[in-house]
C-alpha positions in Angstrom: 10.6 19.8 7.9 7.0 20.9 9.3 7.4 23.4 11.9 4.9 26.2 10.1 2.4 24.1 8.4 -1.0 24.5 10.3 -3.0 22.4 11.8 -6.7 21.7 10.5 -9.3 20.1 12.0 -11.8 17.8 9.3 -14.9 17.2 10.8 -14.0 15.8 14.0 -10.1 14.5 13.3 -7.4 17.1 14.0 -4.4 16.6 11.4 -1.3 17.8 13.2 1.0 18.1 10.0 4.2 16.3 10.7 3.5 14.4 14.2 2.3 11.6 11.8 1.8 10.3 8.2 -1.9 10.5 7.1 -3.3 7.7 5.2 -5.9 8.4 2.4 -7.7 5.6 0.9 -8.7 5.6 -2.6 -12.3 4.5 -3.6 -12.9 4.7 -7.2 -16.6 4.5 -8.1 -15.5 4.0 -11.9 -15.9 1.2 -14.5 -12.2 2.3 -15.8 -9.8 3.3 -13.0 -6.0 1.8 -14.0 -5.9 -0.5 -10.9 -9.0 -1.1 -9.9 -11.8 -0.1 -11.9 -15.2 -1.5 -11.9 -14.5 -3.3 -8.8 -16.2 -0.7 -6.9 -19.0 1.2 -8.8 -21.7 0.0 -7.3 -23.3 1.0 -3.7 -23.1 -1.9 -2.1 -19.3 -2.6 -3.0 -18.6 0.8 -2.5 -19.7 0.6 1.3 -18.2 -2.8 2.2 -14.7 -1.4 0.6 -15.3 2.3 2.8 -15.6 0.1 5.5 -12.7 -2.1 4.8 -10.5 1.2 4.3 -11.2 2.4 7.7 -10.8 -0.9 9.7 -7.3 -1.0 7.7 -6.3 2.3 8.9 -7.4 5.2 6.6 -7.8 8.5 7.9 -9.5 10.1 4.9 -11.4 8.3 2.1 -11.1 9.3 -1.7 -13.9 8.9 -3.8 -13.7 9.5 -7.5 -15.9 9.2 -10.3 -14.1 10.3 -13.3 -11.2 8.2 -14.2 -7.9 10.1 -14.3 -5.5 7.3 -15.8 -3.6 8.7 -18.9 -6.0 8.7 -22.0 -9.3 8.4 -19.7 -12.5 9.9 -21.4 -14.0 12.6 -19.4 -17.8 12.1 -18.3 -20.4 14.4 -18.2 -21.0 16.6 -14.6 -24.7 14.5 -14.3 -22.8 10.9 -14.7 -19.6 12.1 -12.1 -22.6 13.1 -9.6 -24.6 10.1 -10.2 -21.5 7.7 -9.4 -20.1 9.5 -6.4 -23.0 11.3 -4.6 -25.0 8.3 -3.3 -22.2 6.9 -2.3 -20.6 9.6 0.0 -24.2 10.3 1.5 -24.1 6.4 2.2 -20.6 6.4 3.4 -21.6 9.4 6.1 -24.7 7.8 7.2 -22.4 5.1 8.7 -18.7 6.7 9.0 -17.6 9.4 10.3 -14.1 9.7 8.6 -13.3 12.4 6.3 -14.0 12.1 3.0 -12.4 13.6 -0.1 -14.1 14.4 -3.3 -11.7 13.9 -6.6 -13.0 16.2 -8.8 -12.0 19.0 -10.8 -15.8 20.4 -11.7 -16.8 23.4 -8.7 -20.2 22.1 -9.3 -19.8 18.6 -8.1 -17.4 19.7 -5.5 -20.4 21.9 -4.2 -22.9 19.0 -4.1 -20.5 16.2 -3.0 -19.6 18.5 -0.2 -23.6 18.8 1.0 -23.8 14.9 0.4 -21.1 14.6 3.4 -17.7 15.3 1.9 -15.1 17.2 3.8 -12.4 17.9 1.6 -11.8 18.6 -2.2 -9.0 16.5 -4.4 -8.5 18.8 -7.5 -6.2 16.9 -10.0 -5.8 20.4 -11.6 -4.9 22.4 -8.9 -7.6 24.9 -9.8 -6.7 25.4 -13.2 -9.6 23.8 -15.0 -12.7 25.2 -13.5 -12.3 29.1 -12.9 -15.5 28.4 -10.1 -13.5 26.0 -8.5 -11.5 28.6 -5.9 -14.4 30.9 -5.0 -16.4 27.8 -4.8 -14.2 26.2 -2.2 -13.8 29.6 -0.4 -17.3 29.8 0.0 -18.0 26.1 1.5 -14.8 26.6 3.6 -13.2 23.3 3.7 -9.5 22.3 2.7 -8.5 21.6 -1.3 -5.4 19.5 -2.6 -3.7 21.4 -5.3 -2.0 18.6 -7.4 0.3 19.7 -10.5 -0.6 18.4 -14.1 -0.2 19.6 -17.4 -2.9 19.5 -20.0 -5.7 16.8 -19.3 -5.4 13.2 -18.2 -5.9 12.7 -22.6 -3.0 14.7 -23.6 -0.7 14.6 -20.4 1.6 12.1 -21.3 3.0 14.1 -24.0 3.7 17.3 -22.3 6.5 15.9 -19.8 8.9 18.3 -21.5 10.5 20.3 -18.7 13.5 22.7 -18.7 13.4 22.4 -14.8 10.8 20.2 -13.5 11.1 21.0 -9.8 11.5 24.6 -10.4 8.4 24.7 -12.8 5.9 22.2 -10.5 7.0 24.9 -7.2 6.4 27.7 -9.5 2.8 26.3 -10.3 2.1 25.9 -7.0 3.3 29.3 -5.9 0.5 30.9 -8.9 -2.1 28.5 -7.7 -1.6 29.0 -4.2 -1.7 32.9 -4.5 -5.0 32.3 -6.8 -6.4 30.1 -4.0 -5.7 32.8 -1.1 -6.9 35.9 -3.5 -10.4 33.9 -3.8 -10.4 33.9 0.0 -9.3 30.3 0.7 -7.3 29.9 4.3 -4.0 28.6 3.8 -4.3 26.3 6.6 -6.8 24.8 4.6 -4.4 24.2 1.4 -2.8 20.9 0.6 -0.3 20.5 -2.4 0.7 17.2 -4.4 3.3 17.2 -7.1 1.6 14.9 -9.3 3.3 11.5 -9.5 2.4 9.9 -12.9 0.7 13.0 -13.9 2.6 14.4 -17.4 5.8 13.0 -15.9 7.9 10.2 -17.0 9.4 7.2 -14.9 12.6 9.0 -14.2 10.8 12.5 -13.5 8.5 10.9 -10.8 11.7 9.3 -9.2 13.1 13.0 -9.2 10.2 14.2 -7.2 10.7 11.7 -4.8 14.5 12.5 -4.7 13.9 16.3 -4.9 10.6 16.3 -2.5 12.2 18.3 0.4 12.4 21.1 -1.9 8.6 21.4 -1.3 8.7 22.2 2.5 9.4 25.8 1.6 6.1 26.5 0.7 4.9 25.5 4.5 1.9 23.7 3.3 0.9 19.7 4.0 2.2 17.6 1.2 0.0 14.9 -0.4 2.0 12.1 -2.2 0.2 9.2 -4.5 2.3 6.8 -6.0 0.0 3.9 -5.3 0.6 1.0 -8.0 2.0 3.9 -10.4 3.5 2.6 -13.7 7.1 4.0 -13.0 7.2 1.3 -10.3 6.0 -1.1 -12.7 8.8 0.0 -14.8 11.0 -0.3 -12.1 10.2 -3.7 -11.0 8.9 -5.2 -14.7 5.8 -5.7 -13.1 2.8 -5.0 -15.7 0.0 -6.0 -12.9 -0.8 -3.1 -10.9 -2.0 -5.1 -7.8 1.5 -6.8 -7.9 3.3 -3.6 -7.0 2.8 -3.6 -3.4 6.4 -3.8 -2.3 7.1 -1.2 -4.7 4.7 1.1 -3.7 5.8 0.2 0.2 9.6 1.1 -0.5 8.2 4.5 -2.8 6.2 5.5 0.5 8.6 5.0 2.9 11.2 7.5 1.0 8.3 10.0 0.8 7.9 9.9 4.7 11.5 10.2 5.1 11.5 13.2 2.8 8.8 14.5 5.2 5.4 13.8 2.8 2.5 14.1 5.0 -0.5 12.4 3.4 -0.1 8.9 1.3 -2.9 8.5 -1.2 -3.0 4.9 -1.5 -5.0 1.6 -2.5 -3.2 -0.8 -0.1 -4.1 0.8 3.4 -3.7 -2.4 5.2 0.0 -2.6 4.4 0.9 1.0 3.9 -0.3 1.6 7.7 2.2 -0.7 8.7 5.1 0.9 6.5 4.2 4.3 7.7 4.3 3.4 11.3 7.4 1.9 11.1 8.6 4.8 9.0 7.1 7.5 11.2 8.9 5.6 14.0 12.4 6.1 12.3 12.3 9.5 10.7 9.7 11.3 13.0 10.7 10.6 16.2 13.6 12.4 17.6 16.0 10.7 19.7 16.7 11.7 23.1 20.1 12.8 24.4 
């Protein structure tokens, strides 16, 4: 499933897609994220959490200053920079782990990379800011292209698809072509079908069930199911922090279908899940 995905070196780490599942630990430095808003939005708490994520097994730390939960209000560029840049710089001063900046603004991406980040994680797949692809091409860093419809304010009203998987696939083809045309190397592209972003509970399930269809794009796939509402709906569990085992099941499904990166809150637990799942699905029995 991953034979044509080109490996990439990020900072001093080699990401050999297909050999193992890589874990992206979530570090939201926001007051209003759906699961952990307000927990890590000061420097001391963020640094401690970054160290905890790495010790638990995170291969990447994903830092976001703008909440993307349904209905979240957009903050200013200045506020986004004030939330993220000092924390990126502080983490970089003590850890060598690759850092991704979760932003849709090219200007924030540029400043974050200058502060020590290594990857751009754009939930709009490069559609919100026309400068994103040219800036990323110039920076020479990987970018994660996520599928979304609308914005976090409007996305949950935009779930009427005629062909869910086909339309997401077409979105990726269009954005991949645009990224390549802007000068971004194909080896620096990662795709994310956007679980929970303009998707209903059943549509999220369909994406996980049909995930192998995206392997035809020959790019690493990131999946973000951690603590999300579709798991809460299945379990009748309103508390996001009580969805760890449901998250584990969804992560296991994603690994079995060839996902390359899991974006997660509960790194210690999902490190165990991925280690066992990798042994089951990525190890080829000898004959």
